[in-house]
C-alpha positions as CSV (number, residue, x, y, z in Angstrom):
1,M,117.3,139.3,88.7
2,I,118.9,137.0,86.1
3,I,121.9,137.9,84.7
4,V,122.6,136.3,81.1
5,F,126.2,135.7,80.4
6,D,128.3,134.6,77.5
7,G,129.7,131.3,78.4
8,F,132.4,130.9,76.2
9,C,134.0,134.6,77.7
10,V,136.5,134.3,79.8
11,L,136.0,138.1,81.5
12,C,132.0,136.8,81.7
13,N,133.3,134.4,83.9
14,K,134.8,136.5,85.9
15,Y,132.2,139.1,87.1
16,V,129.6,136.4,87.6
17,V,131.7,135.2,90.3
18,W,132.2,138.9,91.4
19,V,128.4,139.0,91.7
20,F,128.1,136.3,92.9
21,K,130.5,136.8,96.3
22,R,129.0,140.0,96.6
23,N,125.7,139.0,97.3
24,P,124.6,138.2,100.4
25,S,121.5,137.9,100.0
26,K,121.8,135.1,97.0
27,N,118.5,136.0,94.7
28,I,120.6,137.1,91.6
29,Y,120.0,134.1,89.1
30,F,122.9,132.9,86.0
31,T,122.3,131.6,82.8
32,N,124.3,131.9,80.0
33,F,123.5,132.2,76.4
34,N,123.1,128.4,75.1
35,S,120.7,128.0,78.3
36,V,117.7,125.1,77.5
37,F,116.5,128.2,80.4
38,I,116.6,131.1,77.7
39,K,116.0,128.9,74.2
40,E,112.8,128.7,75.8
41,K,112.3,131.0,77.8
42,Y,113.5,134.1,75.4
43,P,113.5,133.1,72.1
44,N,113.4,136.4,70.4
45,L,116.0,137.5,73.0
46,K,119.4,138.5,70.5
47,L,122.6,137.7,71.7
48,G,125.4,139.1,71.3
49,N,128.4,141.5,73.2
50,T,126.5,142.4,75.7
51,V,125.2,141.2,79.1
52,F,121.3,141.1,79.8
53,V,119.7,141.2,83.4
54,I,116.6,140.4,83.2
55,K,114.4,142.3,86.4
56,N,111.6,140.4,88.8
57,N,109.1,142.3,86.9
58,G,110.0,141.0,83.4
59,E,112.1,143.6,81.9
60,I,115.4,143.7,80.1
61,L,117.7,145.8,80.5
62,T,121.8,145.9,78.5
63,K,124.6,147.2,78.7
64,S,125.7,149.7,81.6
65,Q,121.6,149.8,82.4
66,A,122.5,145.9,83.6
67,I,125.8,146.8,85.0
68,K,124.1,149.3,87.5
69,H,121.1,147.5,88.7
70,C,123.6,144.5,89.7
71,I,125.8,146.9,91.4
72,K,122.5,147.9,93.5
73,Y,122.5,144.8,95.5
74,L,125.5,144.5,95.6
75,E,127.6,144.8,99.1
76,I,130.4,146.6,97.7
77,N,132.5,150.1,97.9
78,L,130.0,152.8,98.5
79,I,132.9,155.4,96.5
80,F,132.8,152.6,93.5
81,K,128.9,152.2,93.8
82,Y,128.2,156.4,93.7
83,M,131.2,157.0,91.0
84,L,129.4,154.6,88.4
85,F,126.2,155.9,89.3
86,F,126.7,159.7,88.4
87,T,129.4,158.3,85.6
88,P,126.6,159.5,82.3
89,N,125.7,156.6,80.1
90,F,127.0,157.1,76.3
91,F,130.1,157.3,78.8
92,L,130.4,153.8,80.4
93,N,128.5,152.5,77.5
94,F,130.6,153.5,74.9
95,L,133.5,152.0,77.5
96,Y,131.5,148.5,77.9
97,D,131.3,148.1,73.9
98,L,135.1,149.2,73.5
99,I,135.4,146.4,76.2
100,A,133.1,143.6,74.9
101,R,134.7,143.8,71.0
102,N,137.5,143.0,72.2
103,R,136.7,140.3,75.7
104,Y,138.1,137.7,73.9
105,N,141.5,138.7,72.7
106,I,142.1,140.6,76.0
107,F,141.3,137.7,78.6
108,G,140.7,134.5,76.3
109,K,137.9,132.5,75.8
110,Y,137.3,129.1,76.2
111,N,137.0,126.0,74.3
112,E,133.0,125.3,75.5
113,C,130.1,127.3,77.3
114,T,130.2,127.3,81.2
115,I,129.3,128.3,84.2
116,P,131.8,129.1,87.4
117,N,131.7,125.7,89.3
118,S,132.2,128.2,93.0
119,I,128.3,129.4,92.1
120,E,125.8,127.4,94.6
121,S,123.7,125.2,91.9
122,S,121.2,126.8,93.5
123,N,121.4,129.8,92.1
124,I,121.6,129.1,87.9
125,L,119.1,128.2,85.9
126,N,119.9,125.5,82.6
């Protein structure tokens, strides 16, 4: 699985680090919207205010579907995991869109596109 995220977004970077730390098998890879990997392999991907998950079969997930898919592979509190899975997608997507629209104002923005240093280079797709 590949997580494609906004490298300028502070919140997105924090999410990526959070996911990496909770993925013991290290089978999740990360890249940002501006990477050569995305431009070459997925040139038609419509980048916007959402994180993308590219599943191993090539299926692309966005918003709450992407978040839920990632959560399945993480070692996290089971109560949190079940609460997330039983919350309707329409509600999670509403919250997601609200946060995505305001993420720079609330959490800040980096001056350049980054991938957090705490992620092992073997899990980064440039």
